[in-house]
C-alpha positions, 0 to 999 in steps of 0.5 A: 985777169983784165977780162975778169975785172972788166966783165962785172963792169960790162954787166953792171953798165946796162943796169945803171941805165934802167929807169925808176921802174926797173925797165930797160930804156927802149934805146938801150934795148934796141942797141943790145938786141939789134940783131934780133930786131933785124931778123924781125924785119922780113916778117914785118915786111911780109905782114905789112905788104900781104896782110895789112896793105890789102885791108885798104881794099875793104873800103869797097864794101862801102862803095859801088865798086867799078873796076875801071873807076878804081877806089877813088872813082867808085861812088860811096854808098855807105852801109847799103851792101850790109843792109842788103846782106842782113835783109836779103833772103840768103842771109838766114840760110847761109848763117844756119848752114855755116853755124850748123857745120861749125857746131858739128865740127866743134862736137865731132872734129875738135875732140878727135885729135885729143882722143887720138893723142890720148890713145897714142900716149897709152901705147908702150911699143914705140915702133907701133906708135910711130907707125900709127902716127905716120899712117894718120898723118898722111891724109893731111898732105893730100889736097881736097881734090884728091879727098873728094875723088876718094869720096866719090869713088867710095860713095858714088851711086853707080860704083861706090864701094861703101855705097854698094856695101850699104845697099847690099846690107839693106837688102836691096831697094832703091840706091841712095845717091849720097853725093847728091842728097842734101841730108848726106852733105854734112855727114860727108863733110864731117867724115872728110874732116875727121879723116884729113885733119884729125891725125895732124892735129894730134901733134900739138896734144902729143907735144903737151903730153910729152911735157907731163911729169912722169913722177906725177903718174908714179905718185898717183899709182902709189896712192892707188889711182888706176888708169882712169883716175890717172887720166882724169887727175894727171893727164887731163889737167896737164893738157887743159891749157892747150885745149883751151888755147886751141878752142879759143883759136878755133872759135874765131873760125866758126864762120870759116869753112874750107872753101875747097872742100865745100865747093867740091862737094856742092852740086845743084841738088844739095846746094840749099844745104851746102852753100855757106858764106865762103861759097856764096862770096865766090858765086856773088863776087867772082862769078857775079862780079858783085865785088862790093857785096862780096867784100861786105860779106867777108868783112862781116865774117871777119868782124864776127871772128874777132868778136868770137875770139875775144868772147871765147878768151873772156869766157876762158878767163871767167872759168879760171883758165889763162886764156890766150891774151 
């Protein structure tokens, strides 16, 4: 009985400490949810040490950094490295290669998980559905080195299975070295991305599809809607917010290509087409010891990514979607 009488007082006490706007004061919230905030500490420490603290190293983009002199002893040069980047002979080629790959990725790779998820959602035999899901998830767990090795075994000019099959279908003639020809570099990149990432990307969309109210499909069928109209008026609107959020997140990585994938496929014959900002930073910064110049390139990519995310979020809101923030 005493407990029952005390509980309303306990519940009413925090309410009496609310300010005029109805919000709980910070001190009250910290005391009430103190253990939740304690659980945040490891994550905050991780981000502070491994994400924000290393950002101090971006200062070398404005210096002629000398490892033995350190940050304090290296001379400041202002925007010299950015001027060299934007006016140099490599910027146009790097920007074109990176954006063209990003465009191909957006056109072919981004819709692939959506299409696969929609197809899997139509399967009614659960055992077969789980089997197909497991099969298409496997490539995600393979390293890019293994993916490149499989690509080499399939497309090598001497013993490649697919290369030999295409050569036999063409009726003879000179064989094509798919691994060395610049015009075949981008198709190989897209094929690798489709095989490795599409299956894993369906997880998010399948989760969104699982949340669709089945009564909506029943109502659509009662109104005479076929499978296509059910997809267009029920399924697609239900997963549209998820598609928009994923598109916004993807837009921030338009200038980021998988370094391991690009580096493994790059050779002396296709380098004019294959070299992007990520591999250029490696060649200039690590192999050429141009630390300041490479940092300037990385900083340019980071700023461009932030601008693209905010721009995509603004565009999504203008089109009537919720956006990311």
